[in-house]
C-alpha positions as CSV (number, residue, x, y, z in Angstrom):
1,X,0.0,0.0,0.0
2,X,1.4,3.4,-1.0
3,X,1.8,5.7,2.0
4,X,2.1,8.9,0.0
5,X,-1.6,9.9,0.4
6,X,-1.5,13.2,2.0
7,X,-3.9,13.9,4.8
8,X,-4.8,10.3,5.4
9,X,-4.2,8.6,8.6
10,X,-3.2,4.9,8.8
11,X,-6.7,3.8,9.6
12,X,-8.2,5.5,6.6
13,X,-5.5,4.0,4.4
14,X,-6.3,0.6,5.9
15,X,-10.0,1.1,5.2
16,X,-9.3,2.0,1.5
17,X,-7.1,-1.0,1.2
18,X,-9.7,-3.3,2.7
19,X,-12.5,-2.0,0.5
20,X,-10.3,-2.5,-2.6
21,X,-9.4,-6.0,-1.6
22,X,-13.0,-6.9,-0.7
23,X,-14.4,-5.6,-4.0
24,X,-11.8,-7.6,-6.0
25,X,-12.7,-10.8,-4.2
26,X,-16.5,-10.3,-4.1
27,X,-17.3,-7.9,-6.9
28,X,-19.5,-5.8,-4.6
29,X,-18.7,-3.4,-1.7
30,X,-18.4,-4.4,1.9
31,X,-20.9,-3.4,4.6
32,X,-19.9,-1.1,7.4
33,X,-19.8,-4.1,9.7
34,X,-17.6,-6.0,7.3
35,X,-15.2,-3.1,7.1
36,X,-15.1,-2.9,10.9
37,X,-14.3,-6.5,11.2
38,X,-11.7,-6.3,8.4
39,X,-9.8,-3.5,10.0
40,X,-10.2,-4.7,13.6
41,X,-12.6,-2.0,14.9
42,X,-15.5,-2.9,17.2
43,X,-17.6,0.2,16.5
44,X,-19.5,0.7,13.2
45,X,-19.9,4.3,14.3
46,X,-16.1,4.8,14.1
47,X,-16.1,3.2,10.7
48,X,-18.9,5.5,9.6
49,X,-16.9,8.6,10.7
50,X,-13.9,7.4,8.7
51,X,-16.1,6.8,5.7
52,X,-17.5,10.3,5.9
53,X,-14.0,11.7,6.1
54,X,-13.0,9.7,3.0
55,X,-16.0,11.0,1.1
56,X,-15.2,14.6,2.1
57,X,-11.6,14.1,0.9
58,X,-12.7,12.6,-2.4
59,X,-11.4,9.1,-1.8
60,X,-14.7,7.3,-1.9
61,X,-18.3,7.8,-3.1
62,X,-21.4,6.3,-1.4
63,X,-25.0,6.3,-2.7
64,X,-27.1,7.3,0.3
65,X,-29.7,4.9,1.5
66,X,-28.4,2.0,-0.6
67,X,-26.4,-0.8,0.8
68,X,-23.0,-1.9,-0.6
69,X,-22.5,1.2,-2.8
70,X,-19.1,2.3,-1.7
71,X,-16.9,3.1,-4.7
72,X,-13.2,4.0,-4.6
73,X,-12.3,7.0,-6.7
74,X,-9.1,7.2,-8.8
75,X,-7.6,9.2,-6.0
76,X,-8.1,6.2,-3.6
77,X,-6.9,3.7,-6.2
78,X,-3.7,5.6,-6.5
79,X,-3.1,4.9,-2.7
80,X,-3.4,1.1,-3.2
81,X,-0.7,0.8,-5.8
């Protein structure tokens, strides 16, 4: 995982990497609970806060009120190379 993504903490980078790996394996996005389990967090609320931060910084897009719609942007994919 590339660590040159400015303004991203290790946990957010870990979440991006997990989402990317999950989508490659399953062809659909993980749920918030699956992300929490995948990055060793117990609180889905904490994951939700990280996801909001990633949306605000342009690393992911999420369709509101629809499950499994997290998409990584090109900016996020650059951090996984």
